[in-house]
C-alpha positions in Angstrom: -4.7 -22.7 20.2 -3.0 -25.4 18.1 -5.4 -28.8 17.6 -3.8 -32.1 19.0 -3.3 -34.5 16.6 -3.3 -38.4 18.3 -2.1 -41.5 16.5 -5.2 -44.1 16.1 -3.5 -47.2 17.3 -5.3 -49.1 20.0 -5.1 -52.7 21.5 -8.5 -54.6 21.2 -10.2 -57.2 23.7 -8.3 -60.2 21.3 -4.8 -58.7 21.8 -4.8 -57.1 18.2 -3.3 -53.9 17.6 -5.8 -52.2 15.3 -5.8 -48.7 13.6 -9.0 -46.1 14.0 -9.7 -45.0 10.6 -10.2 -40.8 10.3 -12.9 -41.7 7.7 -15.4 -44.3 7.6 -15.0 -46.4 11.0 -13.0 -49.4 9.9 -10.4 -50.3 12.4 -8.3 -52.5 9.9 -8.8 -56.0 10.9 -7.8 -56.7 7.5 -4.2 -55.6 8.2 -4.3 -56.6 11.8 -1.4 -59.6 11.6 1.4 -56.9 10.5 0.3 -54.4 13.3 0.2 -57.0 15.9 3.5 -58.8 15.2 5.3 -55.2 14.9 3.7 -54.5 18.4 4.4 -57.8 20.0 8.0 -56.9 19.1 8.0 -53.2 19.9 6.1 -54.1 23.5 7.3 -57.3 24.2 3.8 -57.6 25.7 2.0 -61.3 26.4 -1.1 -59.9 24.5 0.2 -59.2 21.6 2.5 -62.4 21.4 -0.5 -64.6 22.3 -2.9 -62.8 19.8 -0.9 -64.2 17.1 -0.4 -67.6 18.6 -4.1 -67.7 18.9 -5.1 -66.6 15.5 -2.4 -69.6 14.0 -3.2 -72.1 16.4 -4.9 -74.3 13.8 -1.6 -74.7 12.1 0.9 -74.6 15.3 -1.1 -77.5 16.6 -1.4 -79.9 13.6 -0.4 -77.9 10.5 -4.0 -77.3 9.5 -3.2 -74.0 7.2 -6.4 -72.1 7.8 -4.9 -69.0 8.0 -7.5 -65.6 9.0 -6.9 -61.9 9.1 -8.3 -61.7 12.7 -10.8 -63.4 14.8 -13.4 -61.2 13.7 -12.3 -60.7 10.1 -12.2 -65.0 9.2 -11.7 -64.5 5.4 -9.3 -66.8 4.2 -9.7 -66.5 0.4 -7.4 -63.6 -0.2 -5.0 -64.0 2.9 -1.7 -62.5 1.6 1.9 -62.6 1.5 2.8 -60.0 3.5 0.4 -61.7 6.2 2.3 -64.9 5.6 5.6 -63.2 6.0 4.6 -61.6 9.0 3.4 -64.5 11.1 7.0 -66.1 10.2 9.0 -63.0 11.3 6.9 -63.9 14.7 7.7 -67.2 14.8 11.1 -66.2 14.3 10.9 -63.8 17.3 8.9 -65.7 19.6 8.6 -69.5 19.0 12.0 -70.0 17.2 11.8 -74.0 18.4 8.7 -74.2 15.8 10.4 -72.2 13.1 10.5 -75.4 11.2 7.0 -75.4 10.7 7.1 -72.4 8.3 8.6 -74.9 5.8 4.9 -76.7 5.8 3.2 -73.1 4.4 1.6 -74.4 1.2 2.9 -72.5 -2.2 -0.7 -71.8 -2.4 -1.1 -69.4 0.7 -4.8 -68.6 -0.3 -7.3 -69.0 -3.3 -5.9 -65.5 -4.5 -2.5 -65.4 -3.6 0.6 -67.8 -4.1 4.0 -67.5 -2.1 6.3 -64.8 -4.4 9.2 -66.3 -6.1 11.7 -65.1 -3.3 9.5 -66.1 -0.3 10.3 -69.8 -0.2 14.0 -68.9 -0.3 13.7 -66.8 2.6 11.7 -69.5 4.9 14.2 -72.0 4.0 17.0 -69.5 5.2 15.8 -69.1 8.2 13.7 -72.2 9.2 16.3 -74.7 7.9 19.5 -72.5 7.6 21.6 -74.6 5.3 24.8 -72.6 3.6 22.8 -73.3 0.2 19.5 -71.4 1.5 21.1 -68.9 2.4 23.2 -68.3 -0.8 20.1 -68.6 -2.8 18.3 -66.3 -1.1 21.3 -63.7 -1.1 21.4 -64.2 -4.8 17.5 -63.7 -5.3 17.1 -61.2 -3.0 20.1 -59.1 -4.2 18.4 -58.7 -7.7 15.4 -58.3 -6.3 16.7 -55.3 -4.4 18.8 -54.0 -7.2 16.2 -53.7 -9.8 13.8 -52.5 -7.2 16.3 -49.4 -6.6 16.8 -48.8 -9.8 13.3 -48.9 -11.0 12.2 -46.3 -8.2 15.1 -43.8 -8.6 14.4 -44.0 -12.7 10.4 -43.2 -12.0 11.0 -40.3 -9.6 14.1 -38.7 -11.5 12.0 -38.8 -14.6 8.9 -37.2 -12.8 11.0 -34.7 -10.8 9.6 -36.0 -7.4 11.7 -35.2 -4.6 11.1 -36.0 -0.8 10.1 -33.6 2.0 10.6 -33.3 5.7 7.9 -35.1 7.3 6.7 -32.0 9.0 6.0 -30.6 5.7 4.6 -33.5 3.9 1.1 -33.4 2.8 -0.5 -36.0 0.4 -1.2 -34.9 -3.0 -4.3 -36.0 -4.9 -4.3 -37.7 -7.9 -5.9 -35.1 -10.1 -3.2 -32.8 -8.7 -0.4 -34.8 -10.2 1.3 -34.4 -13.3 1.1 -37.7 -16.0 4.9 -38.5 -15.1 4.1 -37.9 -11.7 0.8 -40.2 -11.5 2.8 -43.2 -13.4 5.6 -43.0 -11.0 3.1 -43.2 -8.3 1.4 -46.1 -9.8 4.3 -47.9 -10.9 6.7 -47.6 -8.1 7.9 -50.5 -6.2 5.3 -50.0 -3.3 7.2 -48.2 -0.2 5.1 -50.3 2.0 7.1 -53.2 1.7 10.6 -51.6 2.3 9.8 -52.1 6.1 8.9 -55.5 5.7 11.7 -56.4 3.9 14.0 -54.7 6.1 12.8 -57.3 9.0 13.0 -60.3 6.6 16.4 -59.2 6.5 16.7 -58.7 10.2 15.6 -62.4 10.5 18.6 -63.8 8.8 21.4 -65.4 10.7 24.0 -63.0 11.1 26.9 -63.4 8.4 28.5 -62.5 5.4 24.9 -63.0 3.4 23.3 -60.8 5.6 25.7 -58.1 5.8 25.5 -57.7 2.0 21.6 -57.6 2.1 21.9 -54.8 4.7 24.1 -52.4 2.3 21.3 -53.0 -0.6 18.5 -52.7 1.6 19.7 -49.3 2.6 19.9 -46.8 -0.6 16.2 -48.1 -1.4 14.6 -45.9 1.4 14.9 -41.8 2.5 17.8 -40.9 4.6 15.5 -40.1 7.3 13.7 -43.6 7.2 15.5 -44.3 10.7 13.8 -47.3 11.3 14.8 -49.2 8.1 18.3 -47.8 8.7 18.5 -49.1 12.5 17.4 -52.5 11.3 20.1 -52.6 8.4 22.5 -51.3 11.2 23.7 -48.3 9.5 25.5 -45.7 11.1 23.9 -42.1 12.4 25.3 -38.8 12.8 24.9 -36.7 16.0 22.5 -34.5 14.3 20.5 -37.5 13.1 20.6 -39.2 16.6 19.4 -35.7 18.0 16.7 -35.7 15.4 15.3 -39.2 16.5 15.5 -38.4 20.0 13.1 -35.9 19.3 10.6 -37.2 17.0 7.1 -37.2 17.8 5.9 -39.2 15.3 3.1 -39.3 12.6 -0.4 -40.5 12.7 0.3 -43.3 10.6 3.4 -45.6 10.5 5.8 -43.3 8.8 8.5 -45.7 8.2 6.4 -47.9 5.5 6.0 -44.7 3.0 7.7 -42.5 1.4 7.5 -38.4 2.4 7.2 -37.4 -1.2 4.6 -37.9 -4.3 4.3 -41.8 -4.6 2.5 -41.9 -1.2 -1.4 -41.8 -1.5 -2.2 -41.4 1.9 -2.5 -38.6 4.6 -0.3 -38.6 7.3 0.0 -35.9 9.8 2.6 -35.0 12.3 1.5 -36.0 15.7 0.9 -32.8 18.1 0.9 -32.8 22.0 0.2 -35.5 24.6 -0.5 -39.2 23.2 -2.2 -42.1 24.3 -0.5 -45.5 24.9 0.7 -47.7 21.6 2.3 -44.7 19.8 4.1 -47.0 17.6 5.5 -44.5 15.0 7.7 -43.6 17.6 7.6 -46.5 20.0 9.0 -48.9 17.2 11.6 -46.6 16.4 12.7 -46.2 20.0 12.6 -50.2 20.4 15.5 -50.3 17.9 17.7 -48.1 19.4 21.2 -49.5 20.3 23.1 -46.3 21.4 21.9 -44.0 23.8 
């Protein structure tokens, strides 16, 4: 008898998408913003859309930047760059008439974090949209993507790290890694920023700058990171299309990780009937533009 493996996402009473932990009962409220914005983009449900608007109500009403992760996790001292980026992505998708307000987000996002070097260029390029804004972001982002691609490839090559099919992936414990493999895991540009970066590029106005960044983005992910490739308008073979249609998902958001030894969390292939909010599959299928 095969044990059913189900995904762990669920919608809470506030309309946020949370993720049950396998181990300690934590529901991931600290990372709820990114998951909820992704859920809003995927399902276009009012609960998910309104949850983000309510969470940033002070800022949207009178420009008071008092960001919090979740109504039950009111910490503001370590509100991160990623959380801020996902809020701006939400504005771009669901409240574009208020997108100009993103220009008011302070450089010091929280006590712990400042905006990263590229964030102001990106925010200006989508919130103001001047030609010079787009050009500057293209220059900065292109350099970053080139370096990230070179650096990660170099680390994986030196450590002999190769990707495996998602059906064969198993997280390797630190004590089982060689010194080179451990160094590659600790010093690689984190793969979990790649889907965020893809959505950042997706939010840009169509045109020459966006097209060039999409081409730079694709080599940074594995060939079977179908979501990022879809967001970057890559071309798929007939076999890949069949694999995408047959994909049943994993119990964590696979598109934010690599199927190799640089990944430090467990992920298991889903088996059997799934409850609602199977984000790993639904996010992928919501971006299909071919049948």
